[in-house]
MMTF fields as JSON, N, C-alpha, C and O atoms, coordinates in Angstrom:
{
  "mmtfVersion": "1.0.0",
  "mmtfProducer": "UNKNOWN",
  "numBonds": 451,
  "numAtoms": 452,
  "numGroups": 113,
  "numChains": 1,
  "numModels": 1,
  "chainsPerModel": [1],
  "groupsPerChain": [113],
  "chainIdList": ["A"],
  "bondAtomList": [4, 2, 8, 6, 12, 10, 16, 14, 20, 18, 24, 22, 28, 26, 32, 30, 36, 34, 40, 38, 44, 42, 48, 46, 52, 50, 56, 54, 60, 58, 64, 62, 68, 66, 72, 70, 76, 74, 80, 78, 84, 82, 88, 86, 92, 90, 96, 94, 100, 98, 104, 102, 108, 106, 112, 110, 116, 114, 120, 118, 124, 122, 128, 126, 132, 130, 136, 134, 140, 138, 144, 142, 148, 146, 152, 150, 156, 154, 160, 158, 164, 162, 168, 166, 172, 170, 176, 174, 180, 178, 184, 182, 188, 186, 192, 190, 196, 194, 200, 198, 204, 202, 208, 206, 212, 210, 216, 214, 220, 218, 224, 222, 228, 226, 232, 230, 236, 234, 240, 238, 244, 242, 248, 246, 252, 250, 256, 254, 260, 258, 264, 262, 268, 266, 272, 270, 276, 274, 280, 278, 284, 282, 288, 286, 292, 290, 296, 294, 300, 298, 304, 302, 308, 306, 312, 310, 316, 314, 320, 318, 324, 322, 328, 326, 332, 330, 336, 334, 340, 338, 344, 342, 348, 346, 352, 350, 356, 354, 360, 358, 364, 362, 368, 366, 372, 370, 376, 374, 380, 378, 384, 382, 388, 386, 392, 390, 396, 394, 400, 398, 404, 402, 408, 406, 412, 410, 416, 414, 420, 418, 424, 422, 428, 426, 432, 430, 436, 434, 440, 438, 444, 442, 448, 446],
  "bondOrderList": [1, 1, 1, 1, 1, 1, 1, 1, 1, 1, 1, 1, 1, 1, 1, 1, 1, 1, 1, 1, 1, 1, 1, 1, 1, 1, 1, 1, 1, 1, 1, 1, 1, 1, 1, 1, 1, 1, 1, 1, 1, 1, 1, 1, 1, 1, 1, 1, 1, 1, 1, 1, 1, 1, 1, 1, 1, 1, 1, 1, 1, 1, 1, 1, 1, 1, 1, 1, 1, 1, 1, 1, 1, 1, 1, 1, 1, 1, 1, 1, 1, 1, 1, 1, 1, 1, 1, 1, 1, 1, 1, 1, 1, 1, 1, 1, 1, 1, 1, 1, 1, 1, 1, 1, 1, 1, 1, 1, 1, 1, 1, 1],
  "groupList": [{"groupName": "MET", "atomNameList": ["N", "CA", "C", "O"], "elementList": ["N", "C", "C", "O"], "formalChargeList": [0, 0, 0, 0], "bondAtomList": [1, 0, 2, 1, 3, 2], "bondOrderList": [1, 1, 2], "singleLetterCode": "M", "chemCompType": "L-PEPTIDE LINKING"}, {"groupName": "ASN", "atomNameList": ["N", "CA", "C", "O"], "elementList": ["N", "C", "C", "O"], "formalChargeList": [0, 0, 0, 0], "bondAtomList": [1, 0, 2, 1, 3, 2], "bondOrderList": [1, 1, 2], "singleLetterCode": "N", "chemCompType": "L-PEPTIDE LINKING"}, {"groupName": "VAL", "atomNameList": ["N", "CA", "C", "O"], "elementList": ["N", "C", "C", "O"], "formalChargeList": [0, 0, 0, 0], "bondAtomList": [1, 0, 2, 1, 3, 2], "bondOrderList": [1, 1, 2], "singleLetterCode": "V", "chemCompType": "L-PEPTIDE LINKING"}, {"groupName": "ILE", "atomNameList": ["N", "CA", "C", "O"], "elementList": ["N", "C", "C", "O"], "formalChargeList": [0, 0, 0, 0], "bondAtomList": [1, 0, 2, 1, 3, 2], "bondOrderList": [1, 1, 2], "singleLetterCode": "I", "chemCompType": "L-PEPTIDE LINKING"}, {"groupName": "LYS", "atomNameList": ["N", "CA", "C", "O"], "elementList": ["N", "C", "C", "O"], "formalChargeList": [0, 0, 0, 0], "bondAtomList": [1, 0, 2, 1, 3, 2], "bondOrderList": [1, 1, 2], "singleLetterCode": "K", "chemCompType": "L-PEPTIDE LINKING"}, {"groupName": "PHE", "atomNameList": ["N", "CA", "C", "O"], "elementList": ["N", "C", "C", "O"], "formalChargeList": [0, 0, 0, 0], "bondAtomList": [1, 0, 2, 1, 3, 2], "bondOrderList": [1, 1, 2], "singleLetterCode": "F", "chemCompType": "L-PEPTIDE LINKING"}, {"groupName": "GLU", "atomNameList": ["N", "CA", "C", "O"], "elementList": ["N", "C", "C", "O"], "formalChargeList": [0, 0, 0, 0], "bondAtomList": [1, 0, 2, 1, 3, 2], "bondOrderList": [1, 1, 2], "singleLetterCode": "E", "chemCompType": "L-PEPTIDE LINKING"}, {"groupName": "ASP", "atomNameList": ["N", "CA", "C", "O"], "elementList": ["N", "C", "C", "O"], "formalChargeList": [0, 0, 0, 0], "bondAtomList": [1, 0, 2, 1, 3, 2], "bondOrderList": [1, 1, 2], "singleLetterCode": "D", "chemCompType": "L-PEPTIDE LINKING"}, {"groupName": "LEU", "atomNameList": ["N", "CA", "C", "O"], "elementList": ["N", "C", "C", "O"], "formalChargeList": [0, 0, 0, 0], "bondAtomList": [1, 0, 2, 1, 3, 2], "bondOrderList": [1, 1, 2], "singleLetterCode": "L", "chemCompType": "L-PEPTIDE LINKING"}, {"groupName": "ARG", "atomNameList": ["N", "CA", "C", "O"], "elementList": ["N", "C", "C", "O"], "formalChargeList": [0, 0, 0, 0], "bondAtomList": [1, 0, 2, 1, 3, 2], "bondOrderList": [1, 1, 2], "singleLetterCode": "R", "chemCompType": "L-PEPTIDE LINKING"}, {"groupName": "ALA", "atomNameList": ["N", "CA", "C", "O"], "elementList": ["N", "C", "C", "O"], "formalChargeList": [0, 0, 0, 0], "bondAtomList": [1, 0, 2, 1, 3, 2], "bondOrderList": [1, 1, 2], "singleLetterCode": "A", "chemCompType": "L-PEPTIDE LINKING"}, {"groupName": "SER", "atomNameList": ["N", "CA", "C", "O"], "elementList": ["N", "C", "C", "O"], "formalChargeList": [0, 0, 0, 0], "bondAtomList": [1, 0, 2, 1, 3, 2], "bondOrderList": [1, 1, 2], "singleLetterCode": "S", "chemCompType": "L-PEPTIDE LINKING"}, {"groupName": "THR", "atomNameList": ["N", "CA", "C", "O"], "elementList": ["N", "C", "C", "O"], "formalChargeList": [0, 0, 0, 0], "bondAtomList": [1, 0, 2, 1, 3, 2], "bondOrderList": [1, 1, 2], "singleLetterCode": "T", "chemCompType": "L-PEPTIDE LINKING"}, {"groupName": "GLY", "atomNameList": ["N", "CA", "C", "O"], "elementList": ["N", "C", "C", "O"], "formalChargeList": [0, 0, 0, 0], "bondAtomList": [1, 0, 2, 1, 3, 2], "bondOrderList": [1, 1, 2], "singleLetterCode": "G", "chemCompType": "PEPTIDE LINKING"}, {"groupName": "GLN", "atomNameList": ["N", "CA", "C", "O"], "elementList": ["N", "C", "C", "O"], "formalChargeList": [0, 0, 0, 0], "bondAtomList": [1, 0, 2, 1, 3, 2], "bondOrderList": [1, 1, 2], "singleLetterCode": "Q", "chemCompType": "L-PEPTIDE LINKING"}, {"groupName": "TYR", "atomNameList": ["N", "CA", "C", "O"], "elementList": ["N", "C", "C", "O"], "formalChargeList": [0, 0, 0, 0], "bondAtomList": [1, 0, 2, 1, 3, 2], "bondOrderList": [1, 1, 2], "singleLetterCode": "Y", "chemCompType": "L-PEPTIDE LINKING"}, {"groupName": "PRO", "atomNameList": ["N", "CA", "C", "O"], "elementList": ["N", "C", "C", "O"], "formalChargeList": [0, 0, 0, 0], "bondAtomList": [1, 0, 2, 1, 3, 2], "bondOrderList": [1, 1, 2], "singleLetterCode": "P", "chemCompType": "L-PEPTIDE LINKING"}],
  "groupTypeList": [0, 1, 2, 3, 4, 4, 0, 3, 1, 5, 6, 7, 5, 4, 4, 8, 7, 8, 9, 3, 10, 4, 2, 3, 1, 10, 6, 9, 2, 4, 1, 11, 6, 4, 8, 8, 9, 8, 6, 8, 1, 12, 13, 7, 6, 4, 8, 9, 14, 3, 2, 10, 13, 3, 10, 6, 2, 15, 10, 16, 6, 7, 8, 3, 13, 9, 6, 3, 2, 3, 2, 10, 1, 8, 6, 16, 4, 3, 3, 5, 13, 8, 6, 11, 1, 13, 0, 8, 8, 10, 10, 1, 6, 7, 13, 4, 16, 12, 8, 8, 4, 16, 7, 14, 6, 2, 8, 11, 13, 12, 4, 3, 14],
  "groupIdList": [1, 2, 3, 4, 5, 6, 7, 8, 9, 10, 11, 12, 13, 14, 15, 16, 17, 18, 19, 20, 21, 22, 23, 24, 25, 26, 27, 28, 29, 30, 31, 32, 33, 34, 35, 36, 37, 38, 39, 40, 41, 42, 43, 44, 45, 46, 47, 48, 49, 50, 51, 52, 53, 54, 55, 56, 57, 58, 59, 60, 61, 62, 63, 64, 65, 66, 67, 68, 69, 70, 71, 72, 73, 74, 75, 76, 77, 78, 79, 80, 81, 82, 83, 84, 85, 86, 87, 88, 89, 90, 91, 92, 93, 94, 95, 96, 97, 98, 99, 100, 101, 102, 103, 104, 105, 106, 107, 108, 109, 110, 111, 112, 113],
  "secStructList": [7, 7, 7, 7, 7, 7, 7, 7, 7, 2, 2, 2, 2, 2, 6, 7, 7, 3, 3, 3, 3, 3, 3, 3, 3, 3, 3, 3, 7, 6, 6, 7, 1, 1, 7, 3, 3, 3, 3, 3, 3, 7, 1, 1, 1, 1, 7, 3, 3, 3, 3, 3, 1, 7, 6, 6, 6, 7, 7, 2, 2, 2, 2, 6, 6, 7, 3, 3, 3, 3, 3, 6, 6, 1, 7, 7, 3, 3, 3, 6, 6, 3, 3, 3, 7, 1, 3, 3, 7, 3, 3, 3, 3, 6, 6, 3, 3, 3, 3, 7, 7, 7, 1, 1, 7, 7, 7, 6, 6, 7, 5, 7, 7],
  "xCoordList": [1.292, 2.488, 2.106, 1.386, 2.586, 2.322, 3.323, 4.512, 2.827, 3.668, 3.846, 2.878, 5.071, 5.325, 4.674, 4.975, 3.779, 2.988, 3.73, 3.637, 4.459, 5.175, 6.445, 6.418, 7.529, 8.812, 8.964, 8.528, 9.59, 9.961, 11.476, 12.127, 12.024, 13.478, 13.847, 12.993, 15.128, 15.619, 15.352, 15.055, 15.454, 15.192, 13.748, 13.503, 12.798, 11.4, 11.23, 10.511, 11.878, 11.801, 12.316, 11.728, 13.402, 13.991, 13.047, 13.236, 12.045, 11.078, 10.151, 9.585, 9.989, 9.133, 9.787, 10.973, 9.005, 9.48, 8.783, 7.692, 9.432, 8.901, 9.474, 10.682, 8.595, 9.026, 8.314, 7.261, 8.926, 8.298, 7.429, 7.844, 6.227, 5.317, 4.72, 4.475, 4.486, 3.862, 2.426, 2.165, 1.493, 0.084, -0.151, 0.081, -0.608, -0.886, -2.366, -2.73, -3.214, -4.653, -5.262, -4.767, -6.329, -7.043, -8.517, -8.892, -9.353, -10.797, -11.495, -10.979, -12.678, -13.477, -13.98, -14.259, -14.091, -14.658, -16.165, -16.661, -16.885, -18.343, -18.928, -18.496, -19.908, -20.622, -19.768, -20.091, -18.694, -17.855, -17.544, -17.179, -17.686, -17.344, -15.853, -15.306, -15.192, -13.819, -12.748, -11.584, -13.124, -12.107, -11.806, -12.691, -10.515, -10.044, -9.308, -8.633, -9.447, -8.667, -7.529, -7.759, -6.311, -5.131, -4.4, -4.24, -3.957, -3.051, -1.688, -1.542, -0.692, 0.622, 1.714, 1.705, 2.662, 3.903, 4.867, 5.25, 5.257, 6.198, 7.528, 8.317, 7.768, 9.008, 8.935, 9.888, 7.809, 7.605, 6.962, 6.54, 6.892, 6.26, 4.763, 4.191, 4.146, 2.7, 2.36, 3.073, 1.266, 0.813, 0.268, -0.28, 0.423, -0.066, -1.329, -1.4, -2.316, -3.561, -3.57, -3.287, -3.903, -4.079, -5.414, -5.775, -6.135, -7.368, -7.059, -6.587, -7.329, -6.94, -8.078, -8.838, -8.19, -9.236, -8.86, -8.743, -8.67, -8.225, -9.165, -8.854, -10.311, -11.197, -11.838, -12.263, -11.92, -12.503, -11.558, -11.983, -10.281, -9.278, -8.687, -8.367, -8.541, -7.88, -8.832, -9.528, -8.856, -9.612, -8.765, -7.555, -9.386, -8.601, -7.73, -6.568, -8.277, -7.519, -6.3, -5.361, -6.294, -5.15, -3.993, -2.889, -4.246, -3.218, -2.419, -1.325, -2.949, -2.286, -0.895, -0.753, 0.12, 1.497, 2.217, 3.42, 1.504, 2.11, 2.886, 2.451, 4.022, 4.803, 4.369, 4.187, 4.204, 3.817, 4.726, 5.518, 4.608, 5.358, 4.38, 3.296, 4.786, 3.925, 4.67, 5.898, 3.896, 4.399, 4.087, 2.924, 5.131, 4.944, 4.738, 4.183, 5.166, 5.074, 3.985, 4.099, 2.946, 1.796, 0.93, 0.726, 0.435, -0.44, -1.651, -2.253, -2.027, -3.198, -4.46, -4.606, -5.373, -6.637, -7.741, -7.528, -8.919, -10.068, -10.834, -11.262, -10.999, -11.715, -12.773, -12.446, -14.039, -15.155, -15.075, -15.385, -14.659, -14.591, -13.357, -13.225, -12.452, -11.226, -10.011, -9.924, -9.071, -7.85, -6.89, -6.551, -6.46, -5.487, -4.153, -4.048, -3.128, -1.804, -0.774, 0.169, -0.962, -0.05, -0.826, -2.055, -0.091, -0.707, 0.121, 1.35, -0.56, 0.18, 0.41, -0.343, 1.447, 1.754, 1.286, 1.485, 0.659, 0.149, 0.228, 0.091, 0.448, 0.343, -1.143, -1.937, -1.513, -2.901, -3.009, -2.585, -3.582, -3.756, -5.24, -5.875, -5.781, -7.205, -8.076, -9.123, -7.648, -8.415, -8.332, -9.031, -7.502, -7.347, -5.962, -4.957, -5.906, -4.607, -3.856, -4.455, -2.552, -1.652, -0.61, 0.176, -0.606, 0.294, 1.75, 2.103, 2.589, 4.031, 4.554, 4.079, 5.528, 6.094, 7.548, 7.933, 8.358, 9.753, 9.835, 8.932, 10.908, 11.047, 11.641, 11.777, 11.993, 12.412, 11.993, 11.685, 11.977, 11.53, 12.461, 13.685, 11.844, 12.57, 12.022, 10.823, 12.855, 12.464, 11.456, 11.671, 10.359, 9.353, 9.997, 10.802, 9.633, 10.176, 11.397, 11.872, 11.914, 13.083, 12.753, 11.735, 13.634, 13.428, 13.749, 14.65, 13.013, 13.259, 13.982, 13.575, 15.064, 15.874, 15.89, 16.518],
  "yCoordList": [-24.368, -23.983, -23.606, -24.347, -22.459, -22.014, -22.642, -22.74, -23.066, -23.652, -22.62, -21.989, -22.447, -21.537, -22.129, -23.261, -21.366, -21.893, -21.867, -22.814, -20.807, -20.713, -19.909, -18.81, -20.457, -19.776, -18.804, -19.091, -17.645, -16.737, -16.617, -16.844, -16.258, -16.099, -14.687, -13.807, -14.493, -13.211, -12.082, -10.961, -12.36, -11.327, -10.83, -9.632, -11.722, -11.307, -10.488, -9.488, -10.898, -10.15, -8.724, -7.781, -8.559, -7.235, -6.295, -5.079, -6.838, -6.009, -5.257, -4.23, -5.757, -5.087, -3.802, -3.778, -2.739, -1.458, -1.249, -0.683, -1.715, -1.588, -0.326, -0.095, 0.498, 1.792, 2.109, 1.556, 3.016, 3.58, 4.751, 5.565, 4.83, 5.939, 6.42, 5.627, 7.732, 8.306, 8.69, 9.333, 8.288, 8.594, 10.069, 10.498, 10.83, 12.254, 12.481, 13.345, 11.697, 11.801, 10.414, 9.584, 10.161, 8.882, 9.144, 9.927, 8.476, 8.622, 7.358, 6.616, 7.133, 5.987, 6.188, 7.311, 5.083, 5.117, 4.979, 4.054, 5.902, 5.925, 4.601, 4.06, 4.094, 2.85, 1.593, 0.558, 1.667, 0.494, 0.379, 1.363, -0.806, -1.082, -1.36, -1.162, -1.822, -2.307, -1.355, -1.476, -0.404, 0.363, 1.729, 2.433, 2.074, 3.418, 3.971, 3.237, 5.278, 5.988, 6.689, 7.514, 6.359, 6.934, 7.832, 7.482, 8.998, 9.852, 9.734, 9.948, 9.391, 9.058, 9.951, 10.321, 10.296, 10.932, 9.804, 9.04, 9.707, 8.671, 9.265, 8.611, 10.526, 11.183, 11.884, 12.552, 11.743, 12.432, 13.781, 14.06, 14.617, 15.933, 15.799, 16.591, 14.811, 14.633, 13.508, 12.507, 13.675, 12.622, 11.454, 11.643, 10.248, 9.031, 8.57, 8.6, 8.145, 7.629, 6.103, 5.513, 5.482, 4.034, 3.76, 4.423, 2.776, 2.317, 0.956, 0.046, 0.825, -0.387, -0.921, -0.15, -2.225, -2.889, -3.088, -4.221, -1.987, -2.069, -1.35, -1.233, -0.866, -0.025, -0.766, -0.129, -2.083, -2.835, -2.914, -3.226, -2.631, -2.733, -1.372, -1.135, -0.477, 0.804, 1.977, 2.042, 2.893, 4.136, 5.117, 5.199, 5.862, 6.788, 7.739, 7.961, 8.299, 9.275, 8.667, 9.39, 7.36, 6.705, 6.458, 6.112, 6.634, 6.367, 7.599, 7.471, 8.785, 10.019, 10.097, 9.97, 10.307, 10.404, 9.075, 9.043, 7.988, 6.659, 6.286, 6.576, 5.65, 5.14, 3.716, 2.908, 3.413, 2.076, 1.636, 2.426, 0.38, -0.177, -0.384, -0.938, 0.075, -0.091, -0.732, -0.692, -1.327, -1.729, -0.556, -0.292, 0.155, 1.409, 1.21, 2.089, 0.086, -0.084, -1.063, -1.714, -1.164, -1.991, -1.22, -0.015, -1.911, -1.286, -0.658, -1.288, 0.581, 1.233, 0.408, -0.305, 0.524, -0.209, 0.702, 1.45, 0.64, 1.404, 0.549, -0.564, 1.087, 0.394, 1.351, 2.437, 0.955, 1.813, 3.193, 4.202, 3.23, 4.484, 5.331, 6.431, 4.828, 5.556, 4.836, 3.609, 5.611, 4.997, 4.709, 5.599, 3.459, 3.049, 2.854, 2.077, 3.565, 3.564, 2.899, 3.539, 1.627, 0.86, -0.003, -0.068, -0.663, -1.536, -1.465, -1.52, -1.342, -1.393, -2.843, -3.729, -3.077, -4.429, -4.605, -3.739, -5.749, -6.064, -7.563, -8.34, -7.959, -9.371, -9.689, -8.819, -10.918, -11.33, -12.46, -13.588, -12.131, -13.143, -13.266, -12.311, -14.434, -14.691, -13.704, -13.284, -13.333, -12.439, -10.973, -10.154, -10.618, -9.223, -8.713, -9.366, -7.534, -6.997, -6.342, -5.708, -6.506, -5.794, -5.117, -5.787, -3.786, -3.04, -3.246, -3.335, -3.319, -3.386, -1.97, -1.058, -1.784, -0.453, -0.583, -1.578, 0.428, 0.402, 0.592, 1.168, 0.112, 0.234, 1.581, 1.853, 2.416, 3.789, 4.643, 4.111, 5.972, 6.858, 6.758, 6.749, 6.683, 6.548, 7.585, 7.862, 8.15, 9.149, 8.563, 7.475, 9.285, 8.832, 8.613, 9.424, 7.509, 7.168, 6.266, 5.804, 6.008, 5.136, 3.745, 3.153, 3.231, 1.895, 0.822, 0.975, -0.243, -1.412, -2.442, -2.75, -2.97, -3.949, -5.268, -6.218],
  "zCoordList": [8.664, 7.933, 6.506, 5.836, 6.045, 4.678, 3.729, 4.031, 2.581, 1.555, 0.448, 0.027, -0.021, -1.128, -2.366, -2.747, -2.999, -4.107, -5.429, -6.209, -5.692, -6.961, -6.753, -6.199, -7.193, -7.089, -8.261, -9.375, -7.996, -9.066, -9.059, -8.039, -10.205, -10.233, -9.795, -9.686, -9.548, -9.042, -10.025, -9.611, -11.319, -12.326, -12.231, -12.371, -11.997, -11.823, -10.545, -10.544, -9.469, -8.215, -8.4, -7.869, -9.145, -9.36, -10.115, -10.082, -10.788, -11.51, -10.557, -10.931, -9.335, -8.36, -7.885, -7.556, -7.852, -7.327, -5.977, -5.906, -4.921, -3.565, -2.947, -2.993, -2.363, -1.815, -0.51, -0.195, 0.235, 1.431, 0.989, 0.164, 1.539, 1.257, 2.569, 3.478, 2.662, 3.853, 3.522, 2.505, 4.391, 4.187, 4.53, 5.661, 3.548, 3.716, 4.003, 4.8, 3.344, 3.533, 3.401, 2.638, 4.138, 4.056, 4.291, 5.164, 3.495, 3.665, 3.188, 2.351, 3.74, 3.333, 1.906, 1.485, 1.171, -0.17, -0.037, 0.607, -0.65, -0.579, -1.073, -2.09, -0.343, -0.664, -0.513, -1.095, 0.252, 0.492, 1.976, 2.618, 2.51, 3.913, 4.089, 5.174, 3.017, 3.125, 2.61, 2.991, 1.745, 1.022, 1.632, 2.119, 1.585, 1.913, 0.703, -0.019, 0.491, -0.526, 0.197, 1.081, -0.177, 0.461, -0.527, -1.696, -0.048, -0.803, -0.147, 1.056, -0.951, -0.429, -0.976, -2.15, -0.107, -0.534, -0.838, 0.047, -2.115, -2.526, -2.97, -3.653, -2.569, -2.933, -4.271, -4.672, -4.977, -6.252, -5.972, -4.85, -7.008, -6.857, -6.581, -5.832, -7.18, -7.099, -6.118, -6.046, -5.362, -4.469, -5.284, -6.371, -4.75, -5.397, -4.678, -3.45, -5.447, -4.878, -4.956, -5.999, -3.826, -3.768, -3.082, -2.11, -3.601, -2.978, -2.358, -3.041, -1.061, -0.34, 0.518, 1.104, 0.588, 1.362, 2.817, 3.285, 3.534, 4.931, 5.902, 7.088, 5.409, 6.232, 7.396, 8.361, 7.336, 8.449, 9.645, 10.758, 9.415, 10.474, 10.851, 12.016, 9.868, 10.102, 9.884, 8.871, 10.834, 10.695, 9.891, 10.098, 8.975, 8.149, 8.967, 8.625, 10.039, 10.836, 11.516, 11.849, 11.728, 12.367, 11.397, 11.817, 10.116, 9.118, 8.713, 8.162, 8.978, 8.572, 9.217, 10.433, 8.382, 8.863, 8.973, 9.23, 8.785, 8.918, 7.654, 6.54, 7.838, 6.722, 6.427, 7.337, 5.131, 4.713, 3.572, 3.058, 3.184, 2.067, 0.911, 1.089, -0.284, -1.455, -2.615, -2.689, -3.521, -4.829, -5.738, -6.043, -6.175, -6.903, -8.4, -9.059, -8.951, -10.4, -10.822, -11.861, -10.028, -10.391, -11.379, -11.234, -12.361, -13.362, -12.675, -11.805, -13.05, -12.431, -12.636, -13.629, -11.665, -11.726, -11.196, -10.242, -11.816, -11.354, -10.344, -10.651, -9.139, -8.062, -7.534, -7.055, -7.618, -7.189, -7.833, -7.199, -9.088, -9.83, -9.55, -10.087, -8.711, -8.36, -8.928, -8.875, -9.472, -9.989, -8.843, -8.063, -8.753, -7.748, -8.446, -9.395, -7.973, -8.604, -7.71, -7.244, -7.478, -6.64, -5.679, -5.724, -4.811, -3.814, -2.54, -2.584, -1.406, -0.15, 0.233, -0.17, 1.008, 1.46, 2.891, 3.743, 3.136, 4.47, 4.675, 3.73, 5.91, 6.273, 6.408, 6.766, 6.127, 6.215, 7.23, 6.98, 8.371, 9.41, 9.709, 10.156, 9.462, 9.672, 8.905, 9.398, 7.7, 6.857, 7.226, 6.628, 8.188, 8.629, 8.234, 8.513, 7.58, 7.173, 8.331, 9.199, 8.326, 9.229, 8.353, 7.682, 8.359, 7.491, 7.86, 9.036, 6.84, 7.043, 7.184, 6.508, 8.057, 8.25, 8.675, 9.288, 8.349, 8.796, 10.31, 10.918, 10.907, 12.368, 12.792, 13.985, 11.82, 12.1, 10.916, 9.85, 11.087, 10.021, 8.821, 8.955, 7.642, 6.387, 5.416, 5.43, 4.593, 3.623, 2.626, 2.092, 2.379, 1.416, 0.059, -0.399, -0.576, -1.879, -1.821, -2.858, -0.62, -0.498, -1.033, -0.673, -1.902, -2.473, -1.451, -0.626, -1.519, -0.669, -1.515, -2.635, -0.956, -1.695, -0.976, -1.442]
}
């Protein structure tokens, strides 16, 4: 049984910008066994790049066209020389990620409440 480690208040939760994003392109990050570089349609004019540690479980070609859930307002971070502009959400079972996805098609950029 998992124990909740730290409670946050509702005002802090509202600060999260959770959105649906569609994977447009995915490729392995050079010199990394775990990382993929994803280009995402988030409903903006420009594609968003995210670097995610899911390459041990997901093949890049299997992600193209897939809808995922991201944290859109996370501060950018440089990972293996690539700027990551957000974070995808995944369940972690036995150290293996399982991507979260809507149960029906949703418009890219749709906010999650």
